C-alpha positions in Angstrom: -128.1 13.2 132.9 -131.6 14.2 132.8 -132.0 16.6 129.7 -135.5 17.7 130.7 -134.1 18.8 134.2 -131.0 20.5 132.7 -133.0 22.5 130.5 -135.8 23.3 132.9 -133.3 24.3 135.7 -131.1 26.5 132.8 -134.1 28.3 131.7 -135.5 28.9 135.2 -132.0 29.9 136.3 -131.7 32.3 133.3 -134.9 34.0 134.3 -133.8 34.5 137.8 -130.6 36.1 136.5 -132.6 38.2 134.2 -134.7 39.5 137.1 -131.6 40.1 139.3 -129.9 41.8 136.7 -132.9 44.0 136.0 -133.0 45.0 139.8 -129.1 45.4 140.0 -128.3 47.2 136.8 -131.6 48.7 135.9 -132.5 50.1 139.3 -130.1 50.1 141.8 -126.9 51.0 139.8 -128.8 53.1 137.1 -127.8 56.3 138.9 -124.2 55.5 139.0 -124.1 54.5 135.3 -125.8 57.7 134.1 -123.1 59.6 135.4 -120.4 57.9 133.3 -119.7 59.9 130.2 -119.7 57.1 127.6 -122.0 54.4 129.1 -124.6 53.2 126.8 -128.2 53.3 128.0 -130.1 52.7 124.6 -129.7 48.9 124.6 -132.5 46.7 124.2 -133.3 45.0 127.5 -135.0 41.9 125.7 -131.3 41.0 124.4 -129.9 40.7 127.8 -133.0 38.6 128.8 -132.4 36.2 125.8 -128.6 36.1 126.5 -129.0 35.1 129.9 -131.6 32.4 129.3 -129.0 31.0 126.7 -126.3 31.2 129.4 -128.4 29.7 131.8 -129.2 26.9 129.4 -125.5 26.1 129.1 -125.0 26.5 132.8 -128.0 24.2 133.4 -126.3 21.4 131.0 -123.0 22.2 132.9 -124.6 21.9 136.4 -126.5 18.5 135.3 -123.2 17.1 133.7 -121.3 17.7 137.0 -124.2 17.1 139.5 -122.5 14.4 141.2 -119.7 16.8 142.3 -122.2 19.1 144.2 -124.3 18.6 147.2 -128.0 18.3 146.9 -130.4 21.3 146.7 -129.7 25.1 146.5 -126.4 24.8 148.6 -124.8 22.6 145.9 -126.2 24.8 143.2 -124.7 27.8 145.0 -121.3 26.3 145.5 -121.6 25.6 141.6 -122.5 29.2 140.7 -119.9 30.5 142.9 -117.3 28.8 140.6 -118.9 30.0 137.6 -119.2 33.4 139.1 -115.5 33.7 139.6 -115.0 33.4 135.8 -117.7 36.0 135.3 -116.3 38.4 137.9 -112.9 38.4 136.1 -114.7 38.9 132.7 -117.0 41.8 133.9 -114.1 43.2 136.0 -111.6 43.3 133.2 -114.3 44.9 130.3 -114.6 48.2 131.9 -111.0 48.7 132.7 -110.5 48.8 128.7 -112.8 51.8 128.7 -111.4 55.6 128.9 -112.3 57.1 132.1 -114.4 54.4 133.2 -114.8 54.8 137.2 -112.6 52.1 138.8 -115.2 51.5 141.7 -117.8 50.6 139.1 -115.6 47.8 137.8 -115.7 46.2 141.3 -119.6 46.6 141.4 -120.0 45.1 137.9 -117.9 42.3 138.7 -119.7 41.6 142.2 -123.0 41.8 140.3 -121.9 39.1 137.8 -120.6 36.9 140.5 -123.7 37.2 142.7 -125.9 36.6 139.7 -124.2 33.0 139.1 -124.7 32.3 142.6 -128.4 33.3 142.2 -128.5 30.7 139.0 -126.9 27.9 141.1 -129.4 28.0 143.8 -132.4 28.1 141.5 -130.6 25.5 139.4 -129.8 23.2 142.6 -133.4 23.8 143.7 -134.8 22.5 140.4 -132.2 19.7 139.8 -131.5 17.9 142.9 -130.0 14.9 141.2 
């Protein structure tokens, strides 16, 4: 495993996911979130950026460790991201269901956004860590 490729692809993938999440949660879904009674809007965006980069580093290392299992380039990275995205979908889908009066359709939106975020991560990681 090439540690520098793993870390660079992880950080770059984390930054890409941060941009993707900012677009999806901060702009596209902001109106839907503002209609939910107990939805917090006062969180610091830098906190989420740091978490995305840290998760990206872990994902980059996992991708590098399993690199031989995936095809080369972004296609293989997206396949990797799809499998991690399924786990993220379940986590993002379940959490809103535990909140009282949270709209059911938003659980699907949040799960789908989490899933696609890992696919985006995989595309970037696969492009940067070709093997």
